[in-house]
C-alpha positions in Angstrom: -0.1 -0.1 0.0 3.2 2.7 0.3 4.0 2.0 -3.4 4.1 5.2 -4.9 2.4 3.9 -7.5 -0.7 2.9 -5.4 -3.1 5.6 -4.3 -5.4 5.4 -1.5 -8.3 7.7 -0.6 -11.0 7.4 1.9 -14.6 8.5 2.0 -16.9 9.0 5.1 -20.5 8.4 4.3 -23.0 10.4 6.5 -26.2 10.3 5.2 -27.1 7.3 3.0 -29.3 5.2 5.6 -32.0 5.8 3.5 -34.0 2.7 2.4 -35.5 0.2 4.5 -37.1 -2.9 3.3 -38.8 -4.1 6.6 -41.3 -2.8 9.1 -39.8 -1.0 12.0 -41.5 0.7 15.0 -40.1 3.3 17.5 -41.6 4.8 20.6 -42.6 8.5 20.1 -39.4 10.9 20.8 -39.2 13.2 23.8 -41.2 16.4 23.0 -43.1 15.2 20.0 -45.4 12.4 22.0 -49.0 13.0 20.8 -51.0 13.8 23.7 -53.8 12.4 22.7 -52.4 8.7 21.6 -49.7 8.9 24.2 -49.3 4.9 23.7 -49.0 4.7 20.0 -45.6 4.6 18.2 -44.2 5.5 15.1 -43.7 3.2 11.8 -40.4 4.3 10.3 -40.2 5.0 6.5 -36.4 5.3 6.3 -33.8 4.1 8.1 -32.4 6.3 10.8 -28.7 6.2 11.9 -27.8 4.1 14.9 -31.0 1.7 14.1 -29.5 -1.9 14.0 -31.1 -2.2 10.5 -29.0 1.0 9.2 -25.9 -0.6 8.4 -27.5 -3.5 6.4 -30.0 -1.2 4.2 -26.7 1.0 3.3 -24.6 -2.2 2.7 -27.6 -3.4 0.2 -28.2 -0.4 -1.3 -24.2 0.5 -1.8 -23.5 -2.9 -2.8 -26.3 -2.8 -5.3 -24.7 0.2 -7.1 -21.1 -1.2 -7.0 -22.4 -4.2 -8.8 -24.0 -2.3 -11.1 -20.9 -0.7 -12.1 -19.0 -3.8 -12.7 -17.3 -4.5 -9.5 -17.0 -7.9 -8.6 -17.9 -8.8 -4.7 -15.6 -10.9 -2.7 -16.2 -14.3 -2.1 -14.6 -14.5 1.4 -14.8 -11.0 2.3 -18.1 -9.8 1.2 -17.2 -6.0 2.1 -14.1 -6.0 -0.7 -15.1 -5.1 -4.0 -12.7 -5.4 -6.8 -13.1 -4.5 -10.8 -10.0 -4.7 -13.2 -9.6 -2.3 -16.0 -6.9 -3.7 -18.6 -4.0 -4.1 -16.3 -5.2 -2.2 -13.5 -7.0 -3.1 -10.8 -9.4 -0.8 -8.2 -9.9 -2.3 -4.8 -12.9 -1.0 -2.9 -13.1 -2.0 1.0 -16.3 -1.2 3.2 -16.6 -1.3 6.8 -20.1 0.2 7.7 -20.0 3.9 7.2 -16.5 4.2 5.9 -14.9 3.5 2.7 -11.4 3.0 1.8 -10.2 2.8 -1.9 -6.9 2.6 -4.2 -6.0 1.8 -7.5 -2.8 1.0 -9.4 -4.1 3.7 -11.7 -4.8 7.1 -10.3 -7.5 7.5 -13.0 -9.1 5.0 -11.8 -9.3 6.5 -8.5 -10.7 9.9 -9.9 -13.1 8.0 -11.9 -14.5 6.1 -8.7 -14.7 8.9 -6.8 -16.7 11.0 -9.4 -19.1 7.9 -10.0 -19.9 7.9 -5.9 -20.7 11.6 -6.0 -23.2 11.3 -8.7 -25.1 8.7 -6.3 -24.1 9.9 -2.7 -23.7 13.0 -0.9 -20.4 12.4 1.0 -17.1 14.1 1.5 -13.5 13.5 0.4 -10.9 13.1 2.8 -8.1 12.6 0.5 -5.3 10.3 1.1 -5.4 7.8 4.0 -4.0 9.1 7.3 -6.2 7.5 9.9 -8.8 4.6 9.6 -10.7 2.9 12.1 -8.9 4.1 15.2 -5.6 3.3 13.2 -2.8 6.1 12.1 -1.2 5.6 8.9 1.9 7.0 7.3 3.1 6.1 4.1 6.9 6.9 2.8 9.1 5.7 0.5 11.7 4.6 3.1 10.7 1.0 2.7 10.3 1.0 -1.3 12.4 -1.2 -3.5 14.4 1.1 -5.8 16.5 -1.9 -7.2 13.7 -3.1 -9.5 16.1 -2.5 -12.6 15.9 -5.7 -15.0 19.4 -7.3 -15.1 21.0 -9.8 -17.7 19.0 -12.9 -17.8 21.3 -14.9 -19.4 24.2 -14.1 -17.0 22.1 -14.3 -14.0 21.1 -17.9 -15.0 24.8 -18.6 -15.2 25.8 -17.7 -12.3 22.9 -19.4 -10.6 23.9 -22.5 -12.4 27.3 -22.4 -11.2 26.0 -21.7 -7.5 23.9 -25.1 -7.8 26.6 -27.2 -8.8 28.5 -26.1 -5.8 25.5 -26.9 -3.7 26.6 -30.8 -4.0 29.5 -29.9 -1.7 28.5 -26.8 0.2 25.4 -27.4 2.1 25.3 -23.6 3.6 24.4 -22.3 0.6 21.6 -24.3 -0.3 18.8 -22.6 0.9 20.2 -18.9 -0.4 21.0 -20.2 -3.8 17.6 -22.0 -4.2 16.0 -18.9 -3.3 17.9 -16.7 -5.9 17.2 -19.5 -8.6 13.4 -18.4 -8.2 13.9 -15.5 -9.8 15.4 -16.6 -13.1 12.5 -15.8 -15.6 12.5 -12.4 -14.5 16.3 -11.3 -12.4 16.6 -7.5 -11.4 19.6 -6.0 -9.9 18.8 -6.8 -6.6 18.4 -10.4 -7.3 21.8 -10.5 -9.0 23.1 -8.6 -5.6 22.2 -11.2 -3.8 23.7 -13.9 -5.9 27.1 -11.9 -5.5 26.8 -12.0 -1.7 26.8 -15.9 -2.2 29.9 -15.6 -4.5 31.7 -13.8 -1.5 30.9 -15.8 1.0 32.4 -18.7 -0.8 35.6 -16.6 -1.5 35.9 -16.4 2.3 35.2 -19.4 3.4 36.9 -21.5 1.0 38.9 -23.3 3.6 35.2 -24.9 5.0 34.6 -28.8 3.8 32.7 -32.0 4.5 34.8 -34.1 6.5 34.1 -38.2 7.0 36.6 -40.1 9.1 37.8 -43.4 8.5 35.8 -44.7 11.6 32.4 -43.1 10.9 29.5 -45.2 12.2 26.4 -45.6 9.9 23.5 -44.7 12.5 21.2 -42.6 10.0 19.8 -39.3 11.4 17.7 -37.1 9.8 15.9 -33.8 10.3 13.2 -31.8 8.7 11.8 -28.6 8.5 9.4 -26.0 7.0 8.6 -22.8 7.5 5.0 -21.0 7.0 4.3 -18.7 4.1 8.0 -18.1 3.7 8.1 -16.8 0.4 7.3 -13.1 0.3 6.1 -13.4 -3.3 3.6 -16.7 -3.4 3.5 -17.3 0.5 4.3 -20.6 -0.2 6.2 -22.8 2.5 10.0 -23.6 2.2 11.0 -27.0 3.2 14.5 -28.8 3.8 16.3 -31.6 5.3 19.4 -33.0 6.3 20.6 -36.5 7.0 23.4 -37.3 9.3 25.6 -40.8 9.3 27.5 -41.5 12.6 26.0 -38.7 14.6 27.2 -35.7 13.2 28.4 -36.2 9.3 26.0 -34.9 7.0 25.7 -36.8 3.6 22.2 -35.7 2.3 20.7 -32.2 2.2 17.7 -30.6 0.3 15.8 -27.3 0.3 12.5 -26.8 -1.8 9.5 -24.3 -2.0 6.1 -26.0 -1.7 4.0 -26.4 -4.7 0.9 -25.2 -2.8 0.0 -22.7 -0.1 -0.6 -24.4 3.1 -3.2 -22.8 5.9 -0.7 -23.6 9.0 2.4 -24.6 10.4 0.5 -28.0 11.7 -0.1 -28.7 8.0 3.2 -27.6 6.9 5.1 -29.8 9.3 2.6 -32.8 8.2 2.9 -32.5 4.4 7.0 -32.1 4.6 7.6 -35.5 6.0 5.5 -37.1 3.6 7.6 -35.7 0.7 11.1 -36.2 2.2 10.0 -40.1 3.1 11.5 -41.6 -0.4 14.9 -39.8 0.0 15.4 -41.3 3.7 14.4 -44.7 2.6 16.7 -44.5 -0.3 19.6 -43.5 2.3 18.6 -45.9 4.6 18.8 -48.4 1.7 22.3 -47.7 1.1 22.9 -48.0 4.6 21.6 -51.3 4.8 24.0 -52.0 1.6 27.1 -50.9 3.4 26.6 -52.7 6.7 26.2 -55.8 4.1 29.4 -55.4 2.7 31.1 -54.6 5.6 30.0 -57.9 7.2 30.5 -59.9 3.9 34.6 -58.6 4.4 34.5 -59.7 7.9 33.4 -63.3 7.1 
C-alpha cells in the first residue's frame, strides 16, 4: 500500500441510510409525544442512523450500486469489491459507513470518486491517514528502488554455477535455491544477492565436508518447514538434512512447496511425507553398506 503507484483515498458516508425494506416501529421521541395518543408508536419510512437495521440497509444499497458498475464482490470478504480495467485494478473496502479505495492507476481512483459523488452525498477525505482508530503513515523509506532488470543469461549462468556447488556446500543450499526462483525476470537486487553468495564462498573456501575413516552408520534425519515464508507466493519452504555417525552430513535439500498451506501444522505434516523417499533411499544405502562390511569380515 505504500507503493508510490498505489493511490489510496478514504470516503466517509454521512446520510445514506435511507432505504428500509422491513417494518420497524419506534417509541414517540421526547418532545413529540401525541397527547391524545401517548401509547402509540411510529412506523419508520427510512432507516435512521444508529438503528440496527441501518448498516444492512446501507450495505445493500451500496453493494447494488457497485455491482451495477462492474465490481465483483469478494467471495470470502463480502465487504471487498474489486474491478479490473486492462492491467490495472481498483479495490474498494467497506466498513459500515467508512470506505477506503485504492488503484494502481490514479485515473481509476478519480473516476470512482466521481461515480460515488454522482450517487451519494459524501465528503472526500483525501489520502488515507486515519482509519478505524489506526493512524497510517506512508513513505518511500522501505520502497524497493532496485527493480531494474538485469541480463537474464548472465544471471542464470551464475545461479547454475552455485547450484553445482551446492553438491558439496550445503551451507549455501537455501540461499541459492531462493535466488533460483527469480531466473525468469531477475533484477539488480537479485543479482546483488547472488554476488553476496559468491563473496561468502570466497571467504569460506577452507570449509569442507569431513568423513573420518571410523564413521559409524547410524542414520539421523532432521526436517524443517516454514509457513508462508515466500514473500511473493506465500508458499512454504521445506528443508531436510541427514547425518551418519551422528554428525557427518550426507544429504541435504531445500525446496519451495507447490501449494499454499494454511498452517504450521499442515506444513509440518505434509513435508515428512514428501521427504520419506529420500530418507528411505539413504536407509537402503546404509543397509547395503552394512552387508558389505559384514561380508568382508566373514
